[in-house]
N, C-alpha and C positions, 0 to 999 in steps of 0.2 A: 343629252349624251357623258358631257364629263362627270354631269352632278354622279352618274348609274356609278363612272368609275372610278369613281372617288370613292361613292359606297363603299364598293366591292375589296377595294384597293385597306380600307381601313379595317374592313371585317380578314382578310388578309393577316393584317398587322397584328391586329386583336391576337388571332389568333398564334400567332410567329410572336409570341410576347407574352406565352405563358413558356411555365416552367419546366425543363424535361422531366421526365416520366422519374416519378418518386422511387427510389428502389428498396431502403429500409434505412433502419435507424439502427446506432451504435451501440450496439447492450451492452459489453462492457470492453475494457482494454485495460492492459495489462504494459507500462513501459512510456514510451514516443510511437507515435505516428500519424506521420501526414496521408494530410486530400488532396487532392490537386483538378483542376478540371480540364478541359480538353488545347487549356490558350496556354497550360506547361505548370501558371499560378499556384502554386501553394500554399498549406497551412496547416496550421496545428490539429490534430483531431483529436476532439471531445466528447464522456459523454452523452448519450442522445442525441451526440451532433448526425440530421437524413443526412443519408445520397445520397447521389441524381445518376439517374443514365450519362455516361457520357465521363465520369466521378473515377481518379484512380485513388488508390488507397494506397503506402508505401507503409509497408514496420519495420522499428528497426531490429537488430541484432535481440535486440534483451528483453522488444516486446511483440503483443499476442493479441485479435483485433475481432470481438463478434459484431454481425450484424444482423438482428433480427430481417427478413426482409416479406415485402408487402402480402407476400402472398402462405405469412406461417414459414416460411423456414429459416436456417439457422445455413451462416456464412462465419465460419470461423480461421481466421487469417494468424497462418504461426509465424515465428521469427525471420528476418530478413527476405520479407517478400512483398511483390510487384502482383496486386492485384486490378482491374478496373471493370466496369458492371461499359460492355458495351453494347446492350438493349435488352429492354425487360418492359414489357406490359404484362400486369395483374389487372384483366377487370370481368374474371372468371365466367368467360366463351372464350371458342375455337381459337381465337386471334392473340391470346396470351405466347408470351413468348419471354425466355433467360437466356442472355446468349453473352460469355464470360470472358474473363480471359485472363490466363497465369502466364505472368511473363514473368515469375522467378521468385523463388522458393516451394512454399505450400499453403495447400486451402483444403476444408474440411466442410462439407457442405452436401446440408438436408435439406429436403428436396420439398419445398411446401405443395401447393394445390397445383401448381400448374405443369411438376414435377408429377403432380399425381395423375390429371387428366390428360394432359397431353406432353407423354415421354419424349416426343420427335420436338420437339417447343427448345427443348435443355439442350445446351451443347457450352462446352469449355473445351475454350480454344488456349493452346502451352508452342511452343516456339517451332514448335512440330511436331505436331499429335492437335487428336481431338478426342475431349468425350462426354459419350447422351452416354443417355442414362435406363433405367427402367424403373420409375420409382424407387428412391434410395438414400441411402447416407454410407459417399465413403468421401475419400479422402485423394487429392493426387499435389503430386510436388515436383518438380523440373527441379534439375541439377545444372549447376552448371560447368563447376569444374571438380574434378576430377579428386576424390577428397576418400577415399575404398569403395565408390562405388564411382562407374560408368555415367559419363553426362547424359542427359534425356530426358525421358517425362516417365513417370513413375505412376499407377492408378493401383490401391488398394480398397475394398467396398468392406463395409462391417456391419450392410443390413440391403437386399434387392440387388440388384445386379449393373453392371457397366460395360460400356465401350470403350476398345481401346481404337480407334483409326489414323491412320494415316494411308497416301495413295496408293502405298502397298500390300492395304489389307486389312482387319481388322479383330480384336480381341474379344473374347467376352471376359468380362472377370466377376468373381463371385466371392461371397466370402469368403476372408479371411488367406483372397487370397492376392497374388501381387501379378499384374503385370508392368512391360519394360517394355521400349520403341528407343532405339541410343541414337542423338544428336550424330550426325551426321554420316549414317550406315543407311541405303534407305531397301532398309526391308521391312517386314511387318512387322506389327507388337507381338510378342509371345510372352504365356507364363512363364515366372520366374519360380526356378526352383527350391527358390527357401525369400526369404525377408534381406530387403535391403540391408546394405550397412545401419546407414542412416539414420535407422528405423531407433535402434534401440537408445542410440543419443538424442534424440527428439529432446525438447525441453522443452517444455508444455505447465504454462503458470498456469492456467486458469482453467483446462480442460474436464474437471471434477462437472463445472455447471450445463456443460452444454445437454448432461445428460436429462439434467433437472427441464431447460429450455422445451427440449425434442420430444420429454413426452407435455412438459404444460400445451406444449403447440398442434402437437400431433389431437390433441383434446378436441381442438376450438376449431381446428383449420375450417374442416369440411361449416361451420357457422360464423369463422374470420369472414369466407367465397359468399355465404352468399345473404352476409352483410355488406360486404364491396359492392354486389349485383344490385342489390336493395338503393344503397347511396347512388353508383352512377347510375340508378334509375332515372331516380329522381335530380337530381344532378342534370342531367339530358336536357330531361323537360323544361325547368329552367330557361337553361341555355337555349331553348328554342324555339320557348315563351320570347324573348327576350332579342331574337334573331331579329322575329317577326312582327315585335313591339315597333322593332329599328325600321324592315320596312314597310310599314308602315303608315309608318313616319316620314320617311323616306320619300313615299308616293303623295303624301300631303302634303310636302314641303314639293315633289316637284307640280305638283299639278297647282301650288299655291301662287304661283305669277302668274299662271296664264286667266283664273278666274282673277285676277286684279284687273290683268289687263279690258277683261270684258265684259269686267263694274264699271270700267271709266271708259269702255265706247259705249259704254248706254248711258253713258249723262254726261256722252256727248251728245251723242245726238238727239236726244231727250234736250241737249240745251239749245239745239241748230234749229232742234222741231219749235221748240217754242221762241226762238229769234222767226223764224218763219212766217206762224200763225201774228203775231209781235208787227212786223214786215206789212202780214195779207192784213189786218186789222187800219194800220195805217193807210192803205193806201185807198182801202176804201171809204173811211176817213175823208177826205183830200180830195177823192174823187168826187163824196156825197156833198162837199161846199163846192162844186165846180157848179156842177150842179144848182145847185139849190138858189135863186135869183134876189132872197131876202137872205141868207146869209153874205 
């Protein structure tokens, strides 16, 4: 029983030791940016770096970062932004999900296959609102201090549609429109009659490349999804085979002591039988000597 417990514990430890889900790869960077894990330990962000579920990216006031997600999406983080990957899974099935937090600053999100095939599984959370999508290219901004614009969450759509939500209600956002929910006021989101002031003041250093990446992945997204499904299918088969082999070896080891004890017992019984036969022979010989007067 102890061996069984140890075996199951080892399986759980091995599973827990796997790294967090891979979210994407830094595809472009301008200026200084940082990445931190759940413990808060931060390090400089670099080109080609892998970003995982649970990590937070911060961009300096003069920097911008583009991340290509594993499902063929693009996340563009604007200057002065704090962004966190809360949950992510992209295996090409109904369990796929993407949940992100925009704590301050601005981000442009071009959804990959997760948002295309399961729009309900896509979510961006800000300090005072939630954004859902209907397969889209959109930009969300969180203003912390009034500087010509009221603090709160802003959302605008380039392609597709989004839904800006609070407990008080939700507003659908279509291309070219801006929706807003103010911070500190319990009101439902609403569409703005004009674009916010900060929109004209944005300083985007590497914006031009986003459209090229968008078109590049758009034409390859479904193939990427199919390849991902096949790779995971092969991987899962290998894992099941490995676990099955480990399970078989465990049973083999469990039975080895019993087999050894059985063999030892059989040898002892055979030795005892041989000693008894030898003793009987000795008794018969002694008895023969006593009954034979010539001997």
